[in-house]
Structures are given as C-alpha cells and as structure tokens.
All heavy atoms as an XYZ file, in Angstrom:
782
protein
N     -21.139     -9.531      1.491
C     -20.329    -10.704      1.205
C     -20.978    -11.413      0.080
O     -22.043    -11.614     -0.055
C     -20.300    -11.635      2.490
C     -19.710    -12.892      2.149
S     -19.224    -13.804      3.750
C     -20.777    -14.528      4.096
N     -20.049    -11.810     -0.926
C     -20.492    -12.609     -2.008
C     -19.742    -13.945     -1.953
O     -18.601    -14.003     -2.102
C     -20.150    -11.859     -3.253
C     -20.878    -10.594     -3.538
C     -20.314     -9.849     -4.725
C     -22.352    -10.718     -3.650
N     -20.555    -15.016     -1.811
C     -19.920    -16.338     -1.723
C     -19.635    -16.774     -3.143
O     -20.076    -16.288     -4.190
C     -21.007    -17.277     -1.078
C     -21.283    -16.914      0.332
C     -22.352    -17.810      0.842
C     -20.087    -16.928      1.271
N     -18.772    -17.803     -3.302
C     -18.426    -18.319     -4.597
C     -19.662    -18.593     -5.519
O     -20.459    -19.367     -5.132
C     -17.647    -19.576     -4.327
C     -17.079    -19.412     -3.020
C     -18.151    -18.644     -2.323
N     -19.763    -17.930     -6.628
C     -20.910    -18.076     -7.512
C     -20.541    -17.978     -8.997
O     -21.376    -17.935     -9.812
C     -22.050    -17.007     -7.162
O     -22.478    -17.123     -5.875
N     -19.223    -17.904     -9.208
C     -18.688    -17.740    -10.593
C     -19.030    -16.409    -11.185
O     -19.272    -16.290    -12.341
C     -19.198    -18.891    -11.541
C     -18.759    -20.273    -10.970
C     -17.232    -20.351    -10.931
N     -16.846    -21.603    -10.231
C     -15.672    -21.638     -9.589
N     -14.965    -20.551     -9.423
N     -15.362    -22.695     -8.885
N     -18.957    -15.403    -10.331
C     -19.133    -14.005    -10.855
C     -17.862    -13.706    -11.784
O     -16.783    -13.973    -11.381
C     -19.166    -12.925     -9.773
C     -20.440    -12.920     -9.002
C     -20.477    -13.439     -7.695
C     -21.536    -12.333     -9.554
C     -21.738    -13.366     -7.023
C     -22.764    -12.266     -8.863
C     -22.800    -12.702     -7.589
N     -18.143    -13.072    -12.907
C     -17.065    -12.675    -13.809
C     -16.625    -11.291    -13.385
O     -15.418    -10.905    -13.878
N     -17.345    -10.544    -12.676
C     -16.993     -9.251    -12.256
C     -17.814     -9.026    -10.952
O     -18.749     -9.602    -10.650
C     -17.323     -8.216    -13.283
C     -18.762     -8.110    -13.653
C     -19.112     -7.121    -14.832
O     -18.192     -6.872    -15.644
O     -20.245     -6.676    -14.924
N     -17.283     -7.920    -10.226
C     -18.020     -7.607     -9.021
C     -19.381     -6.938     -9.517
O     -19.353     -5.968    -10.282
C     -17.216     -6.581     -8.129
C     -17.932     -6.115     -6.981
C     -15.833     -7.200     -7.722
N     -20.496     -7.369     -9.015
C     -21.781     -6.805     -9.431
C     -21.857     -5.333     -9.096
O     -21.373     -4.894     -8.067
C     -22.749     -7.612     -8.579
C     -22.067     -8.814     -8.241
C     -20.664     -8.538     -8.087
N     -22.313     -4.519    -10.065
C     -22.375     -3.112     -9.939
C     -23.090     -2.662     -8.723
O     -22.746     -1.616     -8.131
C     -23.044     -2.475    -11.186
N     -24.074     -3.354     -8.246
C     -24.874     -3.013     -7.088
C     -23.953     -2.890     -5.844
O     -24.268     -2.164     -4.898
C     -26.062     -3.951     -6.803
C     -25.617     -5.312     -6.425
C     -27.059     -3.346     -5.867
N     -22.907     -3.686     -5.794
C     -21.937     -3.623     -4.660
C     -21.388     -2.244     -4.461
O     -21.251     -1.703     -3.335
C     -20.839     -4.654     -4.887
C     -19.815     -4.464     -3.766
C     -21.391     -6.070     -4.742
N     -21.111     -1.503     -5.593
C     -20.538     -0.214     -5.494
C     -21.515      0.881     -4.955
O     -21.056      1.974     -4.705
C     -19.874      0.266     -6.788
C     -18.885     -0.808     -7.248
C     -19.004     -1.501     -8.518
C     -17.724     -1.055     -6.526
C     -18.088     -2.413     -8.824
C     -16.738     -2.006     -6.946
C     -16.949     -2.604     -8.115
O     -15.997     -3.561     -8.527
N     -22.711      0.572     -4.786
C     -23.693      1.481     -4.289
C     -23.781      1.353     -2.776
O     -24.556      2.113     -2.119
C     -25.085      1.207     -4.914
C     -25.053      1.574     -6.398
C     -26.407      1.285     -7.063
C     -26.380      1.578     -8.558
N     -27.602      1.348     -9.178
N     -23.207      0.339     -2.162
C     -23.237      0.101     -0.716
C     -22.130      0.932     -0.007
O     -21.084      0.520      0.324
C     -23.049     -1.416     -0.455
C     -24.050     -2.365     -1.132
C     -23.626     -3.765     -0.963
C     -25.438     -2.077     -0.629
N     -22.351      2.190      0.096
C     -21.373      3.147      0.579
C     -20.835      2.818      1.943
O     -19.771      3.270      2.247
C     -21.909      4.532      0.539
C     -22.355      5.015     -0.866
C     -21.194      4.888     -1.907
C     -21.640      5.422     -3.304
N     -20.682      5.131     -4.304
N     -21.587      2.130      2.772
C     -21.102      1.881      4.142
C     -20.445      0.414      4.172
O     -20.096      0.005      5.296
C     -22.242      1.866      5.049
O     -23.255      0.992      4.794
N     -20.203     -0.219      3.057
C     -19.602     -1.491      2.974
C     -18.179     -1.519      3.604
O     -17.376     -0.654      3.206
C     -19.543     -2.070      1.568
C     -19.137     -3.437      1.320
C     -20.100     -4.423      1.896
C     -18.869     -3.746     -0.138
N     -17.938     -2.336      4.446
C     -16.603     -2.459      5.204
C     -15.811     -3.630      4.702
O     -14.586     -3.539      4.636
C     -16.738     -2.421      6.683
C     -17.302     -1.155      7.216
C     -17.492     -1.197      8.715
O     -16.886     -2.090      9.331
O     -18.169     -0.292      9.275
N     -16.501     -4.738      4.366
C     -15.796     -5.976      3.979
C     -16.480     -6.509      2.732
O     -17.677     -6.573      2.646
C     -15.975     -6.978      5.128
O     -15.325     -6.534      6.262
C     -15.292     -8.312      4.756
N     -15.559     -6.879      1.740
C     -16.046     -7.453      0.468
C     -15.388     -8.742      0.324
O     -14.115     -8.705      0.123
C     -15.875     -6.492     -0.638
C     -16.263     -7.009     -2.043
C     -17.727     -7.451     -2.090
C     -16.036     -5.933     -3.105
N     -16.055     -9.845      0.426
C     -15.503    -11.142      0.188
C     -16.041    -11.675     -1.091
O     -17.286    -12.079     -1.190
C     -15.915    -12.080      1.390
C     -15.647    -11.584      2.790
C     -16.230    -12.542      3.806
C     -14.127    -11.397      2.973
N     -15.250    -11.789     -2.089
C     -15.692    -12.394     -3.411
C     -14.580    -13.307     -3.983
O     -14.424    -13.449     -5.105
C     -15.951    -11.106     -4.336
C     -16.689    -11.658     -5.583
C     -14.755    -10.369     -4.751
C     -17.370    -10.588     -6.365
N     -14.094    -14.089     -2.990
C     -13.110    -15.114     -3.407
C     -13.777    -16.300     -4.096
O     -14.967    -16.505     -3.864
C     -12.305    -15.573     -2.225
O     -13.179    -16.205     -1.266
N     -13.020    -17.028     -4.836
C     -13.538    -18.241     -5.431
C     -14.484    -17.935     -6.633
O     -15.413    -18.781     -6.830
N     -14.334    -16.898     -7.269
C     -15.224    -16.632     -8.485
C     -14.288    -16.572     -9.700
O     -13.258    -17.181     -9.753
C     -15.958    -15.359     -8.241
C     -17.074    -15.494     -7.264
O     -18.105    -15.973     -7.615
N     -16.855    -15.131     -6.009
N     -14.731    -15.815    -10.684
C     -13.982    -15.654    -11.962
C     -13.702    -14.221    -12.316
O     -13.618    -13.915    -13.446
C     -14.739    -16.456    -13.102
C     -14.794    -17.898    -12.878
C     -15.615    -18.624    -13.991
O     -16.091    -17.957    -14.910
N     -15.650    -19.887    -13.921
N     -13.637    -13.473    -11.250
C     -13.375    -11.969    -11.501
C     -12.027    -11.844    -12.134
O     -11.048    -12.370    -11.668
C     -13.441    -11.321    -10.147
C     -12.981     -9.790    -10.346
C     -14.771    -11.331     -9.563
N     -11.965    -11.142    -13.263
C     -10.715    -11.002    -14.107
C     -10.027     -9.613    -13.935
O      -8.863     -9.516    -14.140
C     -11.022    -11.329    -15.515
N     -10.896     -8.629    -13.523
C     -10.325     -7.270    -13.498
C     -10.799     -6.554    -12.130
O     -11.868     -6.940    -11.596
C     -10.794     -6.376    -14.662
C     -10.231     -6.885    -15.959
C     -10.710     -5.943    -17.023
O     -11.757     -5.379    -17.042
N      -9.888     -5.876    -18.083
N      -9.986     -5.651    -11.645
C     -10.319     -4.940    -10.387
C     -10.680     -3.507    -10.926
O      -9.937     -2.798    -11.495
C      -9.096     -4.861     -9.466
C      -8.681     -6.309     -9.078
C      -9.462     -4.019     -8.267
C      -7.466     -6.312     -8.279
N     -11.883     -3.158    -10.533
C     -12.476     -1.790    -10.950
C     -12.074     -0.845     -9.809
O     -12.868     -0.594     -8.818
C     -13.963     -1.822    -11.141
C     -14.568     -0.560    -11.624
O     -13.853      0.483    -11.578
O     -15.792     -0.558    -11.941
N     -10.849     -0.254     -9.919
C     -10.361      0.630     -8.896
C     -11.194      1.887     -8.722
O     -11.470      2.279     -7.547
C      -8.905      0.986     -9.147
C      -8.319      1.917     -8.117
C      -8.043     -0.283     -9.168
N     -11.588      2.475     -9.821
C     -12.354      3.709     -9.631
C     -13.663      3.487     -8.839
O     -14.001      4.332     -7.999
C     -12.676      4.348    -11.011
O     -13.363      3.484    -11.727
N     -14.324      2.361     -9.093
C     -15.477      2.075     -8.257
C     -15.175      1.724     -6.802
O     -15.858      2.165     -5.898
C     -16.299      0.961     -8.966
O     -16.744      1.255    -10.197
N     -14.090      0.944     -6.619
C     -13.730      0.569     -5.187
C     -13.372      1.842     -4.387
O     -13.633      1.846     -3.275
C     -12.505     -0.365     -5.258
C     -12.772     -1.869     -5.609
C     -11.491     -2.607     -5.729
C     -13.750     -2.447     -4.602
N     -12.750      2.824     -5.023
C     -12.333      3.987     -4.355
C     -13.518      4.762     -3.812
O     -13.445      5.617     -2.942
C     -11.466      4.857     -5.247
C     -10.049      4.267     -5.378
C      -9.107      5.103     -6.039
N      -8.785      6.262     -5.102
C      -8.242      7.331     -5.634
N      -7.971      7.546     -6.902
N      -8.005      8.379     -4.779
N     -14.670      4.542     -4.370
C     -15.867      5.206     -3.908
C     -16.443      4.644     -2.602
O     -17.320      5.193     -1.971
C     -17.020      5.214     -5.018
C     -16.687      5.915     -6.262
C     -17.722      5.691     -7.366
O     -18.890      5.458     -7.049
N     -17.263      5.873     -8.587
N     -15.953      3.399     -2.306
C     -16.352      2.832     -1.084
C     -15.382      3.164      0.063
O     -14.458      2.528      0.474
C     -16.339      1.250     -1.184
C     -17.268      0.685     -2.317
C     -17.034     -0.791     -2.533
C     -18.715      1.024     -2.039
N     -15.669      4.375      0.654
C     -14.838      5.035      1.565
C     -14.579      4.221      2.852
O     -13.522      4.328      3.557
C     -15.332      6.364      1.982
C     -15.366      7.353      0.884
O     -14.617      7.224     -0.095
O     -16.213      8.290      0.954
N     -15.470      3.306      3.193
C     -15.404      2.571      4.429
C     -14.860      1.171      4.284
O     -14.583      0.399      5.188
C     -16.729      2.494      5.102
C     -17.331      3.843      5.482
C     -18.489      3.746      6.392
C     -19.132      5.058      6.703
N     -18.240      6.105      7.109
N     -14.575      0.788      2.949
C     -14.058     -0.552      2.746
C     -12.621     -0.729      3.326
O     -11.704     -0.026      2.958
C     -13.919     -0.788      1.166
C     -13.577     -2.208      0.785
C     -14.754     -3.161      1.110
C     -13.298     -2.269     -0.727
N     -12.561     -1.697      4.254
C     -11.222     -1.929      4.884
C     -10.697     -3.335      4.629
O      -9.463     -3.593      4.858
C     -11.391     -1.716      6.367
O     -12.320     -2.614      6.912
N     -11.567     -4.205      4.067
C     -11.142     -5.568      3.874
C     -11.662     -6.035      2.527
O     -12.852     -5.994      2.248
C     -11.707     -6.513      4.974
O     -11.300     -7.836      4.735
N     -10.772     -6.425      1.616
C     -11.058     -6.854      0.218
C     -10.489     -8.236     -0.033
O      -9.255     -8.389     -0.005
C     -10.597     -5.853     -0.735
C     -10.919     -6.122     -2.229
C     -12.322     -6.354     -2.570
C     -10.387     -5.063     -3.060
N     -11.264     -9.227     -0.151
C     -10.802    -10.573     -0.393
C     -11.192    -10.978     -1.836
O     -12.382    -11.262     -2.223
C     -11.434    -11.606      0.528
C     -10.918    -12.982      0.346
O     -10.294    -13.331     -0.593
O     -11.272    -13.816      1.300
N     -10.204    -11.002     -2.712
C     -10.337    -11.428     -4.201
C      -9.506    -12.655     -4.447
O      -9.127    -12.860     -5.533
C      -9.931    -10.243     -5.099
C     -10.937     -9.045     -5.127
C     -10.288     -7.804     -5.726
C     -12.214     -9.438     -5.848
N      -9.263    -13.423     -3.477
C      -8.467    -14.700     -3.622
C      -9.162    -15.697     -4.621
O     -10.373    -15.696     -4.720
C      -8.298    -15.380     -2.311
C      -7.450    -14.596     -1.370
C      -7.289    -15.245     -0.001
O      -6.275    -15.954      0.236
N      -8.395    -15.232      0.837
N      -8.359    -16.394     -5.301
C      -8.820    -17.547     -6.126
C      -9.832    -17.084     -7.237
O     -10.953    -17.605     -7.313
C      -9.404    -18.653     -5.259
C      -8.363    -19.197     -4.256
O      -7.298    -19.559     -4.721
N      -8.686    -19.244     -3.077
N      -9.532    -15.968     -7.869
C     -10.245    -15.510     -8.998
C      -9.453    -15.674    -10.255
O      -8.604    -16.597    -10.354
C     -10.695    -14.084     -8.789
C     -11.967    -13.975     -7.942
O     -13.056    -14.271     -8.455
N     -11.811    -13.680     -6.695
N      -9.620    -14.803    -11.255
C      -8.860    -14.879    -12.501
C      -8.188    -13.607    -12.804
O      -8.098    -13.212    -13.922
C      -9.999    -15.258    -13.655
C      -9.276    -15.828    -14.757
O      -8.150    -16.335    -14.817
N      -9.918    -15.716    -15.957
N      -7.689    -12.964    -11.782
C      -6.958    -11.632    -11.904
C      -5.573    -11.851    -12.343
O      -4.793    -12.541    -11.600
C      -7.142    -10.865    -10.593
C      -8.563    -10.585    -10.182
C      -6.310     -9.576    -10.734
C      -8.807    -10.123     -8.847
N      -5.132    -11.326    -13.490
C      -3.774    -11.516    -13.909
C      -2.953    -10.251    -13.669
O      -1.699    -10.282    -13.610
C      -3.706    -11.832    -15.429
O      -4.323    -10.921    -16.209
N      -3.594     -9.070    -13.576
C      -2.838     -7.807    -13.348
C      -3.619     -7.069    -12.191
O      -4.819     -6.870    -12.343
C      -2.736     -6.974    -14.639
C      -2.164     -5.600    -14.343
C      -1.983     -7.722    -15.700
N      -2.844     -6.538    -11.239
C      -3.392     -5.744    -10.186
C      -3.083     -4.294    -10.595
O      -1.850     -3.947    -10.650
C      -2.802     -6.094     -8.891
C      -3.377     -5.238     -7.730
C      -3.112     -7.585     -8.513
N      -4.134     -3.436    -10.813
C      -3.726     -2.043    -11.237
C      -3.060     -1.312    -10.096
O      -3.357     -1.391     -8.882
C      -5.093     -1.461    -11.499
C      -6.145     -2.457    -11.182
C      -5.462     -3.659    -10.716
N      -1.962     -0.516    -10.416
C      -1.228      0.179     -9.445
C      -2.126      1.195     -8.625
O      -1.877      1.403     -7.427
C      -0.194      1.002    -10.220
C      -0.047      0.259    -11.527
C      -1.368     -0.415    -11.782
N      -3.171      1.589     -9.273
C      -4.062      2.627     -8.540
C      -4.800      2.000     -7.381
O      -5.311      2.735     -6.527
C      -5.098      3.194     -9.600
C      -4.441      4.058    -10.660
C      -3.775      3.179    -11.797
O      -3.991      1.983    -11.853
O      -3.039      3.847    -12.596
N      -4.789      0.698     -7.253
C      -5.404      0.002     -6.168
C      -4.672      0.526     -4.814
O      -5.158      0.488     -3.768
C      -5.359     -1.441     -6.265
C      -6.124     -2.267     -5.197
C      -7.568     -1.912     -5.138
C      -5.976     -3.746     -5.359
N      -3.431      0.898     -5.035
C      -2.623      1.344     -3.859
C      -3.187      2.686     -3.319
O      -2.851      3.019     -2.149
N      -4.004      3.276     -4.025
C      -4.658      4.559     -3.537
C      -5.855      4.314     -2.639
O      -6.407      5.248     -2.003
C      -5.065      5.445     -4.715
C      -3.978      5.935     -5.638
C      -4.510      6.605     -6.827
C      -2.906      6.735     -4.927
N      -6.227      3.060     -2.511
C      -7.330      2.693     -1.561
C      -6.725      2.633     -0.125
O      -6.471      1.494      0.310
C      -8.001      1.434     -1.984
S      -8.839      1.474     -3.542
N      -6.447      3.720      0.407
C      -5.726      3.806      1.679
C      -6.484      3.259      2.880
O      -5.868      3.091      3.945
C      -5.252      5.267      1.949
O      -6.369      6.119      1.934
C      -4.252      5.691      0.846
N      -7.781      3.092      2.809
C      -8.570      2.557      3.899
C      -8.354      0.976      3.999
O      -8.821      0.445      4.998
C     -10.003      2.866      3.759
C     -10.252      4.350      3.987
O      -9.471      5.024      4.711
N     -11.359      4.923      3.466
N      -7.878      0.413      2.992
C      -7.721     -1.107      3.078
C      -6.699     -1.464      4.099
O      -5.578     -1.053      4.108
C      -7.287     -1.611      1.730
C      -8.355     -1.724      0.634
C      -7.763     -2.157     -0.689
C      -9.495     -2.564      1.044
N      -7.171     -2.344      5.039
C      -6.308     -2.970      6.061
C      -5.983     -4.401      5.776
O      -5.076     -5.000      6.264
C      -6.990     -2.804      7.422
C      -7.199     -1.383      7.838
C      -5.845     -0.640      8.153
N      -5.970      0.709      8.199
C      -5.480      1.594      7.331
N      -4.840      1.194      6.266
N      -5.625      2.891      7.476
N      -6.868     -5.033      4.904
C      -6.659     -6.364      4.484
C      -7.000     -6.500      2.989
O      -8.150     -6.260      2.596
C      -7.583     -7.299      5.309
O      -7.449     -8.593      4.813
N      -5.982     -6.851      2.189
C      -6.178     -7.026      0.775
C      -5.601     -8.422      0.397
O      -4.392     -8.694      0.557
C      -5.415     -6.004      0.057
C      -5.335     -6.156     -1.502
C      -6.713     -6.091     -2.114
C      -4.523     -4.923     -2.099
N      -6.496     -9.362      0.099
C      -6.036    -10.721     -0.176
C      -6.267    -11.012     -1.671
O      -7.400    -10.989     -2.171
C      -6.955    -11.639      0.620
C      -6.915    -11.426      2.159
C      -7.931    -12.254      2.900
C      -5.494    -11.642      2.691
N      -5.180    -11.451     -2.298
C      -5.169    -11.694     -3.770
C      -4.478    -12.985     -4.162
O      -4.306    -13.278     -5.304
C      -4.463    -10.448     -4.504
C      -5.203     -9.153     -4.443
C      -4.166     -8.035     -4.893
C      -6.417     -9.179     -5.195
N      -4.189    -13.820     -3.202
C      -3.487    -15.120     -3.522
C      -4.412    -16.001     -4.346
O      -5.649    -15.770     -4.225
C      -3.000    -15.809     -2.234
O      -4.139    -16.171     -1.465
N      -3.796    -16.881     -5.077
C      -4.637    -17.843     -5.848
C      -5.095    -17.294     -7.188
O      -5.886    -17.978     -7.834
N      -4.583    -16.081     -7.577
C      -4.934    -15.552     -8.902
C      -3.699    -15.781     -9.801
O      -2.554    -15.850     -9.348
C      -5.193    -14.055     -8.764
C      -6.579    -13.766     -8.156
O      -7.607    -14.004     -8.788
N      -6.549    -13.319     -6.938
N      -3.932    -15.872    -11.158
C      -2.832    -15.986    -12.028
C      -2.079    -14.738    -12.282
O      -1.846    -14.271    -13.443
C      -3.537    -16.546    -13.297
C      -4.834    -15.947    -13.292
C      -5.242    -15.809    -11.832
N      -1.762    -13.979    -11.204
C      -1.072    -12.648    -11.331
C       0.268    -12.737    -12.038
O       1.110    -13.538    -11.613
C      -0.885    -12.061     -9.933
S      -2.493    -11.495     -9.317
N       0.526    -11.929    -12.999
C       1.784    -11.756    -13.604
C       2.432    -10.378    -12.984
O       3.564    -10.275    -13.001
C       1.638    -11.534    -15.152
C       1.167    -12.880    -15.747
C       1.123    -12.716    -17.310
N       0.414    -11.671    -17.737
C      -0.864    -11.756    -18.201
N      -1.393    -12.893    -18.330
N      -1.465    -10.649    -18.614
N       1.620     -9.557    -12.644
C       2.058     -8.295    -12.082
C       1.055     -7.761    -11.050
O      -0.070     -7.567    -11.338
C       2.135     -7.217    -13.189
C       2.735     -5.942    -12.699
O       3.407     -5.854    -11.814
N       2.382     -4.865    -13.405
N       1.435     -7.624     -9.800
C       2.825     -8.045     -9.220
C       2.994     -9.513     -9.010
O       1.968    -10.240     -8.990
C       2.865     -7.290     -7.853
C       1.407     -7.078     -7.514
C       0.605     -7.075     -8.763
N       4.231     -9.847     -8.897
C       4.524    -11.231     -8.687
C       3.962    -11.785     -7.430
O       3.833    -11.018     -6.471
C       6.083    -11.494     -8.693
C       6.733    -11.074     -9.988
C       8.236    -11.213    -10.020
N       8.869    -10.879     -8.689
C       9.327     -9.658     -8.318
N       9.140     -8.642     -9.174
N       9.904     -9.484     -7.222
N       3.742    -13.114     -7.406
C       3.239    -13.689     -6.081
C       4.054    -13.397     -4.902
O       3.555    -13.269     -3.760
C       3.270    -15.252     -6.486
C       3.027    -15.279     -7.888
C       3.801    -14.100     -8.453
N       5.366    -13.321     -4.993
C       6.212    -12.968     -3.923
C       5.855    -11.725     -3.258
O       5.866    -11.507     -2.028
C       7.631    -13.037     -4.336
N       5.446    -10.679     -4.120
C       5.034     -9.408     -3.569
C       3.614     -9.510     -2.962
O       3.342     -8.914     -1.898
C       5.126     -8.332     -4.669
C       6.580     -8.162     -5.078
C       4.450     -7.019     -4.303
C       6.829     -7.362     -6.228
N       2.760    -10.253     -3.637
C       1.454    -10.356     -3.089
C       1.431    -10.993     -1.639
O       0.587    -10.675     -0.798
C       0.549    -11.331     -3.963
C       0.240    -10.807     -5.356
C      -0.531    -11.826     -6.172
C      -0.464     -9.491     -5.260
N       2.423    -11.878     -1.378
C       2.516    -12.568     -0.152
C       3.156    -11.824      1.000
O       3.293    -12.321      2.109
C       3.262    -13.908     -0.350
C       2.477    -14.875     -1.219
O       1.195    -14.808     -1.286
N       3.196    -15.685     -1.951
N       3.607    -10.616      0.745
C       4.288     -9.767      1.686
C       3.350     -9.083      2.683
O       3.773     -8.470      3.650
C       5.181     -8.742      1.068
C       6.446     -9.374      0.500
C       7.349     -8.189     -0.010
C       8.696     -8.840     -0.454
N       9.622     -7.835     -0.812
N       2.068     -9.145      2.349
C       1.070     -8.456      3.250
C       0.520     -7.180      2.644
O       1.027     -6.668      1.659
N      -0.555     -6.759      3.255
C      -1.329     -5.635      2.671
C      -0.518     -4.365      2.591
O      -0.526     -3.684      1.607
C      -2.625     -5.387      3.539
O      -3.415     -6.638      3.465
C      -3.434     -4.205      2.981
N       0.085     -3.942      3.699
C       0.795     -2.685      3.690
C       1.959     -2.663      2.660
O       2.105     -1.731      1.871
C       1.391     -2.344      5.060
C       0.301     -2.011      6.030
O      -0.767     -1.565      5.663
O       0.570     -2.183      7.217
N       2.652     -3.746      2.549
C       3.835     -3.897      1.533
C       3.238     -3.794      0.115
O       3.831     -3.231     -0.736
C       4.620     -5.090      1.806
N       2.108     -4.526     -0.133
C       1.562     -4.548     -1.379
C       1.004     -3.188     -1.794
O       1.227     -2.827     -2.949
C       0.405     -5.630     -1.396
C      -0.432     -5.680     -2.760
C       0.500     -5.998     -3.936
C      -1.439     -6.763     -2.628
N       0.324     -2.543     -0.916
C      -0.182     -1.187     -1.250
C       0.998     -0.174     -1.552
O       0.860      0.597     -2.362
C      -1.107     -0.661     -0.146
C      -2.403     -1.457      0.018
C      -3.205     -0.942      1.181
C      -3.253     -1.371     -1.213
N       2.054     -0.310     -0.785
C       3.245      0.523     -1.025
C       3.819      0.243     -2.425
O       4.163      1.215     -3.152
C       4.340      0.297      0.092
C       3.973      0.988      1.408
O       3.076      1.820      1.410
O       4.536      0.628      2.411
N       3.942     -1.044     -2.673
C       4.445     -1.415     -4.041
C       3.646     -0.852     -5.104
O       4.088     -0.261     -6.111
C       4.468     -2.983     -4.071
C       4.880     -3.464     -5.489
C       6.196     -3.574     -5.851
C       3.863     -3.775     -6.356
C       6.460     -4.064     -7.137
C       4.156     -4.253     -7.628
C       5.479     -4.430     -7.982
O       5.753     -4.847     -9.262
N       2.296     -0.963     -4.994
C       1.363     -0.519     -5.970
C       1.500      1.068     -6.170
O       1.533      1.518     -7.253
C      -0.044     -0.920     -5.728
C      -0.315     -2.450     -5.790
C      -1.692     -2.805     -5.288
C      -0.116     -2.953     -7.259
N       1.534      1.742     -5.044
C       1.686      3.239     -5.157
C       2.911      3.573     -5.859
O       2.959      4.585     -6.626
C       1.578      3.802     -3.775
C       0.176      3.934     -3.216
C       0.121      4.773     -1.956
N       0.793      4.074     -0.836
C       0.161      3.291      0.032
N      -1.031      2.987     -0.072
N       0.807      2.655      1.062
N       3.979      2.846     -5.678
C       5.277      3.088     -6.369
C       5.243      2.824     -7.826
O       6.165      3.288     -8.570
N       4.236      2.153     -8.320
C       4.127      1.831     -9.719
C       3.204      2.815    -10.457
O       3.046      2.651    -11.710
C       3.652      0.450     -9.915
C       4.480     -0.637     -9.358
C       5.770     -0.816    -10.208
N       6.609     -1.862     -9.801
C       7.804     -1.645     -9.259
N       8.260     -0.453     -9.023
N       8.513     -2.667     -8.909
N       2.587      3.728     -9.802
C       1.627      4.726    -10.385
C       2.487      5.644    -11.292
O       3.417      6.251    -10.834
C       0.725      5.391     -9.381
C      -0.098      4.453     -8.649
C      -0.032      6.481    -10.056
C      -0.867      5.049     -7.531
N       2.082      5.740    -12.527
C       2.748      6.657    -13.479
C       2.045      8.044    -13.258
O       0.819      8.239    -13.352
C       2.574      6.176    -14.943
C       3.168      7.247    -15.821
C       3.055      4.795    -15.049
N       2.888      8.984    -13.027
C       2.449     10.362    -12.687
C       2.210     11.167    -14.014
O       2.755     11.029    -15.028
C       3.406     11.188    -11.933
C       3.716     10.537    -10.626
C       2.451     10.633     -9.730
O       1.670     11.522     -9.715
N       2.359      9.749     -8.755
C-alpha cells in the first residue's frame, strides 16, 4: 500500500512484489498506467488509482483479468469517459478489452 505522497509514477520496486494482491496508490500524481508491469503481478486483484493525474486508461489494462476492483475516479480521464469509469470494474475491463487493436 502506498499512501498519498505525490508519486509521479508507481515505484519500480512495487512490480517486484509478485505476491502483491492490493495496490492502493490514490491521491498521488501518477500520470500513466504501466500495463506491462502490472500484468506481471499475477495475484493483483485490487488496484486503486483514484485521484491521480491519469488522462488516458490504456485498453490493454483490460487484459489484467485477475482484477476484481479497479478504481480510477477523480482522474482527468478523457478516455474512457467518466460515465464508463463509474459502471464498475467488470464493465470497465470489458470496455477496455473491446478497444484493443488487434
């Protein structure tokens, strides 16, 4: 768990914690989601990135199928729209998977 500290990105050491199940990094200044590193966290089921500086959620985040809770509200998201972010984790992950370019 990372409490509000004004991180500009998720610290690299976090991605070495292979048994990590919950990542709380809300209230920081994270601007991008590193999907390739997140996908290495096989046990990650809860990701809280609320109230950061994320403007775009990469569609590939939908491939993180172990996520049961994905919280992204309070970010200046342009894509996906806040209405989609507020539909819940399953709907958001489905939406993102549908946006992946093959």
